[in-house]
C-alpha positions in Angstrom: 92.4 117.9 -28.7 93.4 119.9 -25.6 94.7 123.4 -25.6 95.7 125.8 -22.9 94.0 129.1 -23.7 94.9 132.4 -21.9 92.3 135.0 -21.3 93.0 138.6 -22.4 93.0 141.4 -19.9 89.3 141.9 -20.7 88.5 138.3 -20.0 88.1 137.2 -23.6 89.3 133.9 -25.0 89.8 132.8 -28.6 88.7 129.3 -29.7 91.4 127.7 -31.9 90.6 127.9 -35.6 90.6 124.1 -35.9 87.7 123.9 -33.4 85.8 126.8 -35.0 86.1 125.2 -38.5 84.8 121.8 -37.2 81.3 123.2 -36.6 79.0 125.0 -39.0 78.1 127.8 -36.6 79.8 130.8 -34.9 77.4 130.6 -31.9 78.3 128.7 -28.8 76.7 128.1 -25.4 79.0 128.3 -22.4 77.8 126.6 -19.2 79.4 126.4 -15.8 79.6 122.9 -14.4 81.1 122.5 -10.9 84.8 123.0 -11.6 84.8 123.5 -15.4 83.2 125.3 -18.3 81.3 123.5 -21.0 81.4 125.1 -24.5 79.0 123.7 -27.0 78.3 124.9 -30.6 74.7 125.7 -31.5 72.9 126.7 -34.6 70.4 129.3 -33.5 68.8 129.4 -37.0 67.8 125.8 -36.8 66.4 126.1 -33.3 64.6 129.4 -33.3 64.0 130.8 -36.8 61.7 133.5 -35.4 64.4 135.1 -33.3 67.4 137.2 -34.1 69.6 137.1 -31.0 71.8 140.1 -30.1 73.8 140.9 -27.0 71.4 143.6 -25.8 68.2 145.4 -26.7 70.3 148.4 -28.0 71.7 146.3 -30.9 70.1 146.3 -34.3 68.3 149.5 -33.7 66.3 148.1 -30.8 65.2 145.0 -32.7 67.1 142.7 -30.3 65.3 140.5 -27.8 64.9 140.9 -24.1 67.2 139.1 -21.7 64.4 136.9 -20.4 63.5 135.8 -23.9 67.1 134.9 -24.6 67.2 132.9 -21.4 64.1 131.0 -22.5 65.7 130.2 -25.8 68.9 128.9 -24.1 66.9 126.8 -21.7 65.0 125.2 -24.6 68.3 124.5 -26.4 69.7 122.8 -23.2 66.6 120.7 -22.7 66.7 119.5 -26.4 70.6 119.1 -26.4 
């Protein structure tokens, strides 16, 4: 299925409900590849049960993870994907 999706003024996009319902996760990896973006669903709980991933250290009363740790997790996911 192909859809044309328009970004909001803040640069946000919404994935169609049909796509979101197809996968059992609400977490996605977005990767830039040459002339396109690749969006892949991931289940963080299955990959790294020891981590709770947040957007920044400030989330969850400081119990988030550091950016470098998040990058390491995403690299591991990509290698195993």
